Structures are given as structure tokens and as C-alpha cells.
C-alpha positions as CSV (number, residue, x, y, z in Angstrom):
1,X,0.0,0.0,0.0
2,X,1.2,3.5,-0.8
3,X,-0.6,6.7,0.0
4,X,-3.7,4.8,0.9
5,X,-3.8,2.9,-2.4
6,X,-3.2,-0.9,-2.8
7,X,-0.3,-1.3,-5.2
8,X,-0.4,-5.1,-5.7
9,X,-2.2,-8.1,-4.4
10,X,-0.7,-11.6,-4.8
11,X,1.2,-14.4,-3.2
12,X,4.7,-13.6,-2.0
13,X,6.2,-15.4,-5.0
14,X,4.0,-13.6,-7.5
15,X,4.8,-10.2,-6.0
16,X,8.5,-11.0,-5.7
17,X,8.8,-12.4,-9.2
18,X,6.6,-9.9,-11.0
19,X,6.2,-6.6,-9.1
20,X,3.4,-4.4,-10.5
21,X,5.5,-1.2,-10.4
22,X,8.7,0.4,-9.3
23,X,7.4,1.1,-5.8
24,X,6.5,-2.6,-5.2
25,X,9.9,-3.7,-6.6
26,X,11.7,-1.3,-4.3
27,X,9.7,-2.3,-1.3
28,X,10.2,-6.1,-1.4
29,X,13.3,-8.1,-0.9
30,X,16.2,-7.9,1.5
31,X,18.3,-6.1,0.9
32,X,16.2,-3.7,-1.0
33,X,16.6,-3.5,-4.8
34,X,18.9,-1.2,-6.7
35,X,17.7,0.5,-9.8
36,X,19.8,1.2,-12.9
37,X,18.6,3.6,-15.6
38,X,18.8,2.0,-19.1
39,X,17.7,2.6,-22.6
40,X,15.7,-0.1,-24.5
41,X,17.2,-0.7,-27.9
42,X,16.1,-3.0,-30.7
43,X,18.4,-4.7,-33.2
44,X,17.8,-7.7,-35.5
45,X,14.5,-8.4,-33.9
46,X,15.9,-8.5,-30.3
47,X,15.6,-6.0,-27.5
48,X,18.4,-5.0,-25.2
49,X,18.5,-2.9,-22.0
50,X,21.7,-0.9,-22.0
51,X,23.7,2.1,-20.6
52,X,27.3,3.1,-20.7
53,X,28.4,0.1,-18.5
54,X,25.7,-2.5,-19.0
55,X,24.2,-4.4,-21.9
56,X,21.5,-7.1,-21.3
57,X,19.3,-9.1,-23.6
58,X,15.6,-8.7,-22.9
59,X,14.0,-12.2,-22.6
60,X,11.5,-12.9,-25.4
61,X,8.7,-13.2,-22.8
62,X,9.2,-9.5,-21.9
63,X,10.0,-8.1,-25.4
64,X,6.4,-7.5,-26.4
65,X,5.7,-5.4,-23.3
66,X,8.9,-3.4,-23.7
67,X,8.9,-2.9,-27.5
68,X,6.7,0.3,-27.4
69,X,9.4,1.9,-25.1
70,X,12.3,1.2,-27.5
71,X,14.8,4.1,-27.6
72,X,13.4,5.5,-24.4
73,X,15.1,5.6,-21.0
């Protein structure tokens, strides 16, 4: 709950494995999560999350939800 609004309802494994938003992701876990700003880039039909020191392939199961944000931070 944040500011009187429920952010996510689910089992502990559901919430931990698939947080609904950044607030939930930052709230769960011990130690708390760290966040890294990246840009989503597409190349040859694959998406990557990258910045100046990191380059990660986006799993195919997440590509469809991230594709609209390609080239955005």
C-alpha cells in the first residue's frame, strides 16, 4: 500500500517475481533493490537494455511489453 492505495495483491512469490510497479519492486526483498537507468534498444528483432556500462538481452517473454518503449530511458 502506498498513499492509501493498494499497489499489488498476490502471493509472496508472485509479488517478488513480477512486481506491479517500481514502488513494489523497491519495497520487497532484503536487501532492497537497486535501480539502474537503461535505454531499451532493438536490433535484429531482439531488444536490449543498455547504458554506458551494461548491456543485457531482454527475454523474449518480456519483449512485447517493452517494445513500445524502444529508444526510451
